[in-house]
Backbone as a printed PyTorch tensor [residue, N CA C, xyz], in Angstrom:
tensor([[[-33.2960,  21.2680, -16.4680],
         [-33.8210,  19.9550, -16.1220],
         [-35.0280,  20.1250, -15.2080]],

        [[-36.0500,  19.3640, -15.4580],
         [-37.2340,  19.4000, -14.6070],
         [-36.9290,  18.8010, -13.2490]],

        [[-37.7390,  19.1720, -12.2810],
         [-37.5890,  18.6400, -10.9320],
         [-38.5970,  17.5140, -10.7430]],

        [[-38.1810,  16.4550, -10.0520],
         [-39.0820,  15.3420,  -9.7890],
         [-38.6970,  14.6700,  -8.4810]],

        [[-39.7060,  14.1720,  -7.7750],
         [-39.5090,  13.4220,  -6.5370],
         [-40.2990,  12.1310,  -6.6570]],

        [[-39.6380,  11.0120,  -6.4040],
         [-40.3000,   9.7080,  -6.4240],
         [-40.0840,   9.0160,  -5.0940]],

        [[-41.1240,   8.3640,  -4.5970],
         [-41.0400,   7.6300,  -3.3400],
         [-41.0150,   6.1400,  -3.6380]],

        [[-40.1030,   5.4480,  -2.9530],
         [-40.0160,   3.9980,  -3.0610],
         [-39.9930,   3.4410,  -1.6450]],

        [[-40.8150,   2.4690,  -1.3900],
         [-40.8700,   1.8880,  -0.0510],
         [-39.9120,   0.7110,   0.0380]],

        [[-38.9990,   0.8250,   0.9480],
         [-37.9920,  -0.1930,   1.2210],
         [-38.4250,  -0.8690,   2.5160]],

        [[-37.8830,  -2.0210,   2.8480],
         [-38.3190,  -2.7120,   4.0600],
         [-37.9850,  -1.9570,   5.3460]],

        [[-36.9860,  -1.0530,   5.3390],
         [-36.6070,  -0.3310,   6.5590],
         [-36.7820,   1.1820,   6.4790]],

        [[-37.2010,   1.6910,   5.3060],
         [-37.3260,   3.1360,   5.1610],
         [-38.1720,   3.4530,   3.9310]],

        [[-38.4400,   4.7360,   3.7670],
         [-38.9640,   5.2160,   2.4960],
         [-37.8110,   5.9270,   1.8040]],

        [[-37.5400,   5.5250,   0.5850],
         [-36.4770,   6.1220,  -0.2130],
         [-37.0940,   7.2230,  -1.0610]],

        [[-36.5790,   8.4340,  -0.8950],
         [-37.0540,   9.5890,  -1.6500],
         [-35.9980,   9.8900,  -2.7060]],

        [[-36.3290,   9.6320,  -3.9590],
         [-35.3830,   9.8840,  -5.0530],
         [-35.6890,  11.2510,  -5.6570]],

        [[-34.6740,  12.0950,  -5.6610],
         [-34.8230,  13.4720,  -6.1260],
         [-34.0310,  13.6470,  -7.4060]],

        [[-34.6390,  14.3510,  -8.3690],
         [-33.9850,  14.5780,  -9.6450],
         [-34.1320,  16.0450, -10.0340]],

        [[-33.0300,  16.6730, -10.4520],
         [-33.0770,  18.0450, -10.9440],
         [-32.5560,  19.0440,  -9.9370]],

        [[-33.0540,  20.2670, -10.0430],
         [-32.5940,  21.3620,  -9.2080],
         [-33.5080,  21.5570,  -8.0100]],

        [[-32.9050,  21.6300,  -6.8230],
         [-33.6610,  21.9510,  -5.6120],
         [-33.4060,  23.4340,  -5.3580]],

        [[-34.4230,  24.2360,  -5.6700],
         [-34.2700,  25.6800,  -5.5730],
         [-35.6040,  26.3070,  -5.1810]],

        [[-35.6900,  27.6140,  -5.3170],
         [-36.8930,  28.3430,  -4.9120],
         [-38.1390,  27.8420,  -5.6590]],

        [[-37.9730,  27.3750,  -6.8710],
         [-39.1050,  26.8900,  -7.6630],
         [-39.5910,  25.5230,  -7.1690]],

        [[-38.6750,  24.6510,  -6.8070],
         [-39.0320,  23.2740,  -6.4400],
         [-39.1200,  23.0340,  -4.9300]],

        [[-38.7140,  24.0040,  -4.1270],
         [-38.6420,  23.7830,  -2.6840],
         [-39.9520,  23.2850,  -2.0920]],

        [[-41.0640,  23.9030,  -2.4310],
         [-42.3410,  23.5280,  -1.8290],
         [-42.6790,  22.0620,  -2.1060]],

        [[-42.5060,  21.6270,  -3.3420],
         [-42.7800,  20.2290,  -3.7020],
         [-41.8330,  19.2830,  -2.9550]],

        [[-40.5550,  19.6440,  -2.9010],
         [-39.5500,  18.8310,  -2.2210],
         [-39.8550,  18.7270,  -0.7240]],

        [[-40.0820,  19.8660,  -0.0960],
         [-40.3320,  19.8820,   1.3390],
         [-41.6190,  19.1380,   1.6910]],

        [[-42.6650,  19.3070,   0.8980],
         [-43.9230,  18.5990,   1.1540],
         [-43.7270,  17.0920,   1.0810]],

        [[-42.9920,  16.6290,   0.0710],
         [-42.7310,  15.1880,  -0.0580],
         [-41.9920,  14.6700,   1.1710]],

        [[-40.9650,  15.4000,   1.6160],
         [-40.2140,  14.9750,   2.7960],
         [-41.0920,  14.9780,   4.0440]],

        [[-41.8360,  16.0480,   4.2570],
         [-42.6910,  16.1500,   5.4450],
         [-43.7590,  15.0570,   5.4580]],

        [[-44.3580,  14.7810,   4.2950],
         [-45.3890,  13.7410,   4.2260],
         [-44.8340,  12.3860,   4.6620]],

        [[-43.6230,  12.0610,   4.2150],
         [-43.0150,  10.7850,   4.5970],
         [-42.6200,  10.8070,   6.0740]],

        [[-42.0110,  11.8840,   6.5200],
         [-41.6010,  11.9950,   7.9260],
         [-42.8030,  11.8430,   8.8480]],

        [[-43.9190,  12.4270,   8.4710],
         [-45.1140,  12.3680,   9.3140],
         [-45.6900,  10.9630,   9.4630]],

        [[-45.2710,  10.0250,   8.6000],
         [-45.7140,   8.6390,   8.7490],
         [-44.9220,   7.9150,   9.8350]],

        [[-43.7950,   8.5230,  10.2510],
         [-42.9680,   7.9020,  11.2850],
         [-41.9610,   6.9040,  10.7530]],

        [[-41.9200,   6.7510,   9.4460],
         [-40.9860,   5.8220,   8.8080],
         [-39.6630,   6.5540,   8.5570]],

        [[-38.5220,   5.9200,   8.7950],
         [-37.2490,   6.5560,   8.4720],
         [-37.1950,   6.9430,   6.9880]],

        [[-36.5200,   8.0490,   6.7080],
         [-36.4390,   8.5960,   5.3550],
         [-34.9840,   8.6130,   4.8950]],

        [[-34.7520,   8.0760,   3.7050],
         [-33.4410,   8.1820,   3.0700],
         [-33.6640,   8.9260,   1.7550]],

        [[-32.9610,  10.0450,   1.5800],
         [-33.1080,  10.8850,   0.3960],
         [-31.9380,  10.6140,  -0.5490]],

        [[-32.2530,  10.0490,  -1.7090],
         [-31.2550,   9.7370,  -2.7260],
         [-31.0600,  10.9920,  -3.5870]],

        [[-29.8740,  11.6000,  -3.4690],
         [-29.5880,  12.8640,  -4.1320],
         [-28.7370,  12.7060,  -5.3920]],

        [[-28.4910,  11.4870,  -5.8420],
         [-27.5470,  11.2590,  -6.9380],
         [-27.9010,  12.0100,  -8.2250]],

        [[-29.1730,  12.3160,  -8.4420],
         [-29.5610,  13.0050,  -9.6770],
         [-29.9090,  14.4750,  -9.4450]],

        [[-29.4680,  15.0090,  -8.3050],
         [-29.6520,  16.4330,  -8.0310],
         [-28.5360,  17.1900,  -8.7380]],

        [[-28.9190,  18.1550,  -9.5490],
         [-27.9360,  18.9090, -10.3210],
         [-27.5610,  20.2320,  -9.6700]],

        [[-28.3790,  20.6920,  -8.7210],
         [-28.1490,  21.9860,  -8.0820],
         [-28.9700,  22.0410,  -6.8080]],

        [[-28.4180,  22.6860,  -5.7780],
         [-29.1600,  22.8790,  -4.5280],
         [-28.7780,  24.2510,  -3.9800]],

        [[-29.7480,  25.1800,  -3.9490],
         [-29.4610,  26.5150,  -3.4310],
         [-29.8760,  26.6120,  -1.9640]],

        [[-29.8280,  27.8080,  -1.4180],
         [-30.1170,  27.9860,   0.0070],
         [-31.5390,  27.5880,   0.3680]],

        [[-32.4940,  27.7470,  -0.5400],
         [-33.8640,  27.3230,  -0.2190],
         [-33.9430,  25.8050,  -0.1370]],

        [[-33.1740,  25.1170,  -0.9650],
         [-33.1090,  23.6590,  -0.8840],
         [-32.4560,  23.2060,   0.4040]],

        [[-31.3710,  23.8820,   0.7820],
         [-30.7160,  23.5710,   2.0520],
         [-31.6650,  23.8050,   3.2200]],

        [[-32.4140,  24.8980,   3.1630],
         [-33.3800,  25.1900,   4.2270],
         [-34.4620,  24.1160,   4.3080]],

        [[-34.8930,  23.5850,   3.1760],
         [-35.8850,  22.5070,   3.1780],
         [-35.3230,  21.2630,   3.8610]],

        [[-34.0660,  20.9640,   3.6050],
         [-33.4320,  19.7970,   4.2320],
         [-33.2800,  20.0160,   5.7320]],

        [[-32.8860,  21.2170,   6.1290],
         [-32.7610,  21.5260,   7.5540],
         [-34.1290,  21.4210,   8.2370]],

        [[-35.1660,  21.9500,   7.5870],
         [-36.5160,  21.8710,   8.1560],
         [-36.9810,  20.4220,   8.2700]],

        [[-36.6760,  19.6080,   7.2660],
         [-37.0500,  18.1920,   7.3120],
         [-36.2970,  17.4690,   8.4210]],

        [[-35.0300,  17.7980,   8.6030],
         [-34.2370,  17.1960,   9.6740],
         [-34.8290,  17.5570,  11.0430]],

        [[-35.2050,  18.8110,  11.1960],
         [-35.8170,  19.2610,  12.4510],
         [-37.1400,  18.5210,  12.7020]],

        [[-37.9500,  18.4250,  11.6610],
         [-39.2450,  17.7480,  11.7890],
         [-39.0530,  16.2730,  12.1280]],

        [[-38.0820,  15.6290,  11.4990],
         [-37.7980,  14.2130,  11.7890],
         [-37.4290,  14.0610,  13.2620]],

        [[-36.6110,  14.9660,  13.7720],
         [-36.2380,  14.9300,  15.1880],
         [-37.4460,  15.0920,  16.0920]],

        [[-38.3420,  16.0040,  15.7320],
         [-39.5590,  16.2250,  16.5160],
         [-40.4690,  15.0010,  16.4930]],

        [[-40.4560,  14.2600,  15.3880],
         [-41.3250,  13.0790,  15.2400],
         [-40.6500,  11.8060,  15.7340]],

        [[-39.3850,  11.9170,  16.1180],
         [-38.6660,  10.7480,  16.6180],
         [-38.3050,   9.7470,  15.5420]],

        [[-38.1130,  10.2220,  14.3330],
         [-37.7140,   9.3290,  13.2520],
         [-36.3760,   9.7860,  12.6800]],

        [[-35.8350,   9.0250,  11.7600],
         [-34.5140,   9.3160,  11.1970],
         [-34.6370,   9.8120,   9.7630]],

        [[-33.6820,  10.6740,   9.3970],
         [-33.5490,  11.1060,   8.0070],
         [-32.0670,  11.0550,   7.6610]],

        [[-31.7720,  10.6420,   6.4450],
         [-30.3890,  10.5900,   5.9670],
         [-30.3840,  10.9060,   4.4800]],

        [[-29.2750,  11.4180,   4.0150],
         [-29.0720,  11.7100,   2.5980],
         [-28.0170,  10.7560,   2.0570]],

        [[-28.1910,  10.3620,   0.7990],
         [-27.1880,   9.4950,   0.1750],
         [-26.8100,  10.0170,  -1.1990]],

        [[-25.6110,   9.6380,  -1.6200],
         [-25.1270,   9.8220,  -2.9920],
         [-25.1600,  11.2750,  -3.4640]],

        [[-24.6560,  12.1820,  -2.6470],
         [-24.6080,  13.5820,  -3.0600],
         [-23.5630,  13.7650,  -4.1530]],

        [[-23.9550,  14.3830,  -5.2770],
         [-22.9560,  14.7040,  -6.2990],
         [-21.9180,  15.6680,  -5.7110]],

        [[-20.7320,  15.6750,  -6.2420],
         [-19.6310,  16.4650,  -5.6860],
         [-19.9920,  17.9300,  -5.4970]],

        [[-20.6230,  18.5480,  -6.4870],
         [-20.9140,  19.9830,  -6.3460],
         [-21.9510,  20.2370,  -5.2640]],

        [[-22.8790,  19.3190,  -5.0590],
         [-23.8670,  19.4600,  -3.9820],
         [-23.1940,  19.1630,  -2.6390]],

        [[-22.3660,  18.1510,  -2.6170],
         [-21.6320,  17.7930,  -1.4010],
         [-20.7680,  18.9580,  -0.9230]],

        [[-20.1910,  19.6660,  -1.8480],
         [-19.3520,  20.8180,  -1.5150],
         [-20.1690,  21.8960,  -0.7930]],

        [[-21.3660,  22.1640,  -1.2590],
         [-22.2400,  23.1470,  -0.6150],
         [-22.5840,  22.6930,   0.8080]],

        [[-22.8220,  21.4220,   0.9860],
         [-23.1200,  20.8860,   2.3220],
         [-21.9310,  21.0520,   3.2590]],

        [[-20.7320,  20.8020,   2.7400],
         [-19.5210,  20.9700,   3.5520],
         [-19.2890,  22.4340,   3.9160]],

        [[-19.4080,  23.3220,   2.9430],
         [-19.1700,  24.7520,   3.1680],
         [-20.1380,  25.3130,   4.2070]],

        [[-21.3970,  24.9100,   4.1240],
         [-22.4150,  25.4360,   5.0480],
         [-22.4290,  24.6930,   6.3830]],

        [[-21.7780,  23.5410,   6.4470],
         [-21.7420,  22.7630,   7.6790],
         [-22.9660,  21.8930,   7.9070]],

        [[-23.8520,  21.8410,   6.9530],
         [-25.0700,  21.0330,   7.1130],
         [-24.7360,  19.5560,   7.2430]],

        [[-23.6560,  19.1300,   6.6120],
         [-23.2650,  17.7180,   6.7110],
         [-22.8260,  17.3290,   8.1220]],

        [[-22.6950,  18.3040,   9.0100],
         [-22.3210,  18.0120,  10.4010],
         [-23.5240,  17.5450,  11.2310]],

        [[-24.7450,  17.9250,  10.8070],
         [-25.8990,  17.5090,  11.6020],
         [-26.9920,  16.7910,  10.8180]],

        [[-26.8940,  16.7400,   9.4990],
         [-27.7810,  15.8970,   8.6950],
         [-26.9100,  14.7560,   8.1800]],

        [[-27.2060,  13.5230,   8.5690],
         [-26.3550,  12.4000,   8.1580],
         [-26.2930,  12.2380,   6.6350]],

        [[-25.0840,  12.0960,   6.1250],
         [-24.8480,  11.9090,   4.6940],
         [-24.0310,  10.6380,   4.5140]],

        [[-24.4900,   9.7650,   3.6080],
         [-23.8210,   8.4990,   3.3370],
         [-23.6030,   8.3470,   1.8450]],

        [[-22.6410,   7.5280,   1.4960],
         [-22.3600,   7.2530,   0.0850],
         [-23.4460,   6.3750,  -0.5390]],

        [[-23.9230,   5.3870,   0.2240],
         [-24.8270,   4.3820,  -0.3350],
         [-26.0640,   4.1830,   0.5360]],

        [[-27.0650,   3.5570,  -0.0420],
         [-28.2680,   3.1930,   0.7010],
         [-27.9050,   2.2160,   1.8110]],

        [[-27.0290,   1.2700,   1.5140],
         [-26.5990,   0.3000,   2.5240],
         [-25.9730,   0.9830,   3.7280]],

        [[-25.1320,   1.9830,   3.4800],
         [-24.5090,   2.7210,   4.5700],
         [-25.5430,   3.4330,   5.4270]],

        [[-26.5280,   4.0390,   4.7850],
         [-27.5900,   4.7290,   5.5270],
         [-28.4260,   3.7370,   6.3220]],

        [[-28.7660,   2.6110,   5.7130],
         [-29.5830,   1.6020,   6.4140],
         [-28.8270,   1.0210,   7.5960]],

        [[-27.5370,   0.7920,   7.4480],
         [-26.7370,   0.2590,   8.5660],
         [-26.6710,   1.2260,   9.7270]],

        [[-26.7920,   2.5230,   9.4410],
         [-26.7170,   3.5370,  10.4900],
         [-28.0540,   3.7810,  11.1900]],

        [[-29.1470,   3.2720,  10.6150],
         [-30.4530,   3.4630,  11.2610],
         [-30.4770,   2.7260,  12.5920]],

        [[-31.1490,   3.3140,  13.5660],
         [-31.3110,   2.5740,  14.8370],
         [-32.0150,   1.2490,  14.5730]],

        [[-31.6900,   0.2520,  15.3520],
         [-32.2690,  -1.0850,  15.1230],
         [-33.7750,  -1.0960,  15.2930]],

        [[-34.3380,  -0.1360,  16.0330],
         [-35.7930,  -0.0920,  16.1950],
         [-36.4500,   0.7630,  15.1250]],

        [[-35.6870,   1.2340,  14.1400],
         [-36.2360,   2.0870,  13.0840],
         [-36.7850,   1.2390,  11.9540]],

        [[-37.9130,   0.6460,  12.2020],
         [-38.5820,  -0.1390,  11.1670],
         [-39.9940,   0.3870,  11.0070]],

        [[-40.4840,   0.3870,   9.7750],
         [-41.8250,   0.9060,   9.5270],
         [-42.8960,   0.0490,  10.1640]]])
C-alpha cells in the first residue's frame, strides 16, 4: 500500500490523516508533515485508522513530533490506532507519553481550553 498524508483544518486543530505504512521509506514525509503543522502552533491530531504498519522509524518520528510539540507549547494526539499498531505502542510504552484516543471528539475534549488556532 502506498503511503499518504492529508491535512484537514478543523476549528480546534489540524487533523493529519495517515494512510499506509509508516516505515523507513515514509518516515521523512510523515515527520515533515507533522513538524510543518506543529511549527504553526496549532494543535495536531493524527488520525491513524488507515495505518497498516508502523516500525521503529515511524515510532521515532512520533516521539520526535511529540518532543517538538512540547518545545513549541502546542498539543499532539493520536486517534484511532488499529489494533496491531496499538499493540506496538503498548509494548514500547509510547502510549504512556503520547496521548492516544479512540475518536477525534475524545482528542478534542482533552485539548487545553486555550488550544485554539
